[in-house]
VEXDREN-2710 file (C-alpha; in Angstrom, 1 decimal):
% VEXDREN-2710
k/r/px/py/pz
1/MET/-43.8/146.3/221.3
2/ILE/-41.8/148.4/218.8
3/GLN/-38.7/146.9/217.3
4/PHE/-36.7/149.1/215.0
5/LYS/-34.9/147.4/212.1
6/THR/-33.3/150.6/210.7
7/ILE/-32.3/153.9/212.2
8/TYR/-32.0/156.9/209.9
9/PHE/-30.0/160.0/210.9
10/ILE/-31.1/162.7/208.4
11/TYR/-29.2/165.9/207.8
12/ASP/-30.8/169.1/206.7
13/ALA/-28.2/169.5/204.0
14/ASP/-27.6/168.0/200.5
15/GLY/-25.1/165.3/200.0
16/GLY/-22.4/165.0/197.3
17/LEU/-19.0/166.6/197.2
18/TRP/-20.1/169.9/195.5
19/ASN/-23.0/170.4/198.0
20/GLU/-20.8/169.7/201.0
21/ILE/-18.1/172.1/199.7
22/LYS/-20.8/174.8/199.2
23/TYR/-22.2/174.1/202.7
24/TRP/-18.7/174.4/204.3
25/ILE/-17.9/177.7/202.4
26/ASN/-21.2/179.2/203.4
27/LYS/-20.8/178.2/207.1
28/ASN/-17.1/178.7/207.6
29/LEU/-15.9/181.4/205.2
30/LEU/-19.0/183.5/204.5
31/ASN/-20.2/183.1/208.2
32/LYS/-23.8/182.3/207.1
33/ALA/-25.9/180.6/209.8
34/SER/-25.7/176.9/209.9
35/ALA/-28.8/175.3/208.5
36/CYS/-28.2/171.8/210.0
37/GLU/-27.9/171.2/213.7
38/LEU/-27.0/167.5/213.1
39/CYS/-24.1/168.6/210.9
40/ASP/-22.9/170.8/213.8
41/ILE/-23.0/167.8/216.1
42/SER/-21.4/165.2/213.9
43/HIS/-18.7/167.3/212.2
44/SER/-16.0/169.7/213.5
45/LYS/-14.9/172.5/211.2
46/PHE/-13.0/170.2/208.9
47/PHE/-13.7/166.6/209.7
48/VAL/-16.3/164.2/211.0
49/ARG/-16.0/163.8/214.8
50/LEU/-14.6/160.5/216.1
51/GLU/-17.3/160.4/218.8
52/TRP/-19.9/160.5/216.0
53/LEU/-18.3/157.6/214.2
54/THR/-18.1/155.6/217.5
55/PHE/-21.7/156.2/218.2
56/ILE/-22.8/155.1/214.8
57/LYS/-20.6/152.0/215.0
58/GLU/-22.2/151.1/218.4
59/LEU/-25.6/151.4/216.9
60/LYS/-24.7/149.3/213.9
61/ASP/-24.0/146.4/216.3
62/HIS/-27.8/146.3/216.9
63/TYR/-29.5/148.0/214.0
64/LYS/-29.1/148.8/210.3
65/VAL/-28.1/152.5/210.4
66/LYS/-28.2/155.0/207.6
67/VAL/-26.9/158.5/207.8
68/LEU/-28.5/160.4/204.9
69/HIS/-28.7/163.9/203.4
70/ARG/-32.0/165.4/202.4
71/ASN/-31.4/164.7/198.7
72/GLU/-30.7/161.0/199.4
73/LEU/-34.0/160.1/201.0
74/SER/-36.2/157.3/199.8
75/GLN/-39.7/158.1/198.6
76/ASN/-41.3/156.6/201.7
77/ILE/-39.4/158.9/204.0
78/ARG/-39.9/162.0/201.7
79/ASP/-43.6/161.3/201.7
80/LYS/-43.8/161.8/205.5
81/ASN/-42.5/165.4/205.2
82/TYR/-40.4/165.3/208.3
83/HIS/-38.8/168.6/209.4
84/LEU/-35.0/168.1/209.1
85/PRO/-32.7/167.3/210.8
86/CYS/-34.3/164.3/212.5
87/VAL/-33.8/160.7/213.5
88/ILE/-36.3/158.2/212.2
89/GLY/-36.7/154.5/213.2
90/GLU/-38.2/152.0/210.8
91/THR/-40.1/149.0/212.0
92/GLU/-41.5/146.3/209.8
93/ASN/-44.6/148.4/208.9
94/GLU/-43.9/152.1/209.8
95/LEU/-41.6/155.0/210.2
96/ILE/-41.4/156.6/213.7
97/GLU/-39.7/159.9/214.5
98/ILE/-37.3/159.3/217.3
99/LEU/-35.9/162.8/217.5
100/SER/-37.6/165.7/215.7
101/LYS/-36.2/169.0/214.5
102/ILE/-37.7/170.4/217.6
103/ALA/-35.4/168.2/219.7
104/PHE/-32.4/169.7/217.9
105/ILE/-33.4/173.4/218.1
106/ASP/-35.6/173.6/221.2
107/TYR/-36.3/170.7/223.5
108/GLY/-33.0/169.4/224.8
109/ASN/-31.0/171.2/222.1
110/PRO/-28.1/168.7/221.9
111/THR/-24.9/170.5/221.0
112/SER/-22.5/167.5/221.2
113/VAL/-22.4/163.8/220.3
114/LYS/-22.7/163.0/224.0
115/GLU/-25.8/165.0/224.4
116/LEU/-27.4/163.6/221.2
117/LYS/-26.6/160.1/222.3
118/GLU/-28.2/160.7/225.7
119/GLN/-31.4/162.1/224.2
120/PHE/-31.5/159.3/221.6
121/PHE/-31.2/156.5/224.2
122/GLN/-33.7/158.2/226.5
123/LYS/-36.2/158.3/223.6
124/LEU/-35.3/154.8/222.5
125/ALA/-36.0/153.5/226.0
126/ILE/-39.5/154.9/225.8
127/LEU/-40.2/153.7/222.2
128/GLU/-38.5/150.4/222.4
129/PRO/-38.5/149.2/226.1
130/ASN/-36.3/146.4/227.1
131/SER/-34.0/146.9/224.2
132/GLU/-30.4/145.9/224.5
133/PHE/-29.5/149.5/224.9
134/ASP/-31.2/149.8/228.3
135/LYS/-28.0/148.0/229.4
136/VAL/-25.4/149.5/227.0
137/GLN/-25.9/153.2/227.3
138/GLU/-22.6/154.3/228.6
END
């Protein structure tokens, strides 16, 4: 049975104040296409969404949770060459992709925190059956 110890939500954008400012300008002022579907879900035009913070807090009651940008990844995650954005679960011995980039752009295509949360818990129920979240989901 799989038991995740850490859940990683990984943005397809670089972290740091200057990078976040550039991303915001490109998206909102220059109307360039958004490069990160997870950014669109977790943030409104100006601020992080309250629903996103609530979702992450809920997960932190059961897992170690890290929300990372692509320039903040550890070597073991970089070595896997995941397509971003994605959600990764870490067990004692391996990294397992919970939601892939395909889930964000094609299959399911979550456009809100609620939809992302539903997809996440559906996939978690398959990967980690009998987890505490089978009872918690709503």
